[in-house]
C-alpha positions, 0 to 999 in steps of 0.5 A: 393232895395225892389221889388214891387212883393216881397212886394205885396207877403209878404202883401198878405201872411200876410193877408192870415195868419191873416185871417186863424188865426182869423178863427181858433180862433173862437169857433164852434157852438155845434153839435145839434141833428137832432131830438128833440126826445129821441130815448132811451125812446121814450117819446120825452123828451130830457135830454141833447139836447146839449151835452155841457150841459150834466153833467160831472162825477168825480167832487169834491164837491168844484169844482162843487160848484165853477162852480155853483157859477160862474152862480150867476151873470148871467141872461137870459139877454144875452142868456137865453138858454145858461144860463138856460142850464148852471145852470141846468148842474152845479146843476146836477154836484153838485148833482152827486158830493154830492152823490159821496162824501166820506162823503156820500149823507147823509152829504148833505141832504137838497141840495140833496132833493132840487135837487130831487124835481127839477129833478122830476119837470123837468121830465128828460127834459133839453130842453130850453122850459122846463127849461124856463117853470121851470126857477123860481124853477131852480134859486131858487134851485141854490140859496138855494144850494148856501146859504146852502153851504155858511153855510157849508164852510168845504164842499167846501174849 
């Protein structure tokens, strides 16, 4: 015979555990800096206001290119800040990977030049407002590099 108290206790314990499992499975919001100013240079530009979009180091060209390609079918339709930040991050990582590649940066002259032009335009400011302002050039750079890399399959396979 089952006691009502043990059934209620089991149901209550299951509900609490289910609630904890759901709350532990959510992704927290990234920590955002309290100030938009870049303390290191005092210009107010924020190269990576959200560390989630800061480029990583040590990536191979093929890996960096694969993550850039993952942005091809995304757009500003859902979350423009995330999208533009991600495209910029992936471009920066690919640029760094090309410059660090054993073949040397001279092996990737056109993509590196496009990145130099983009970075000059962005002026070190990777804030949403600046990326949105230069969205056309950001996406054009991504598309150019994607096309260039497609013509050089040995560099990413």
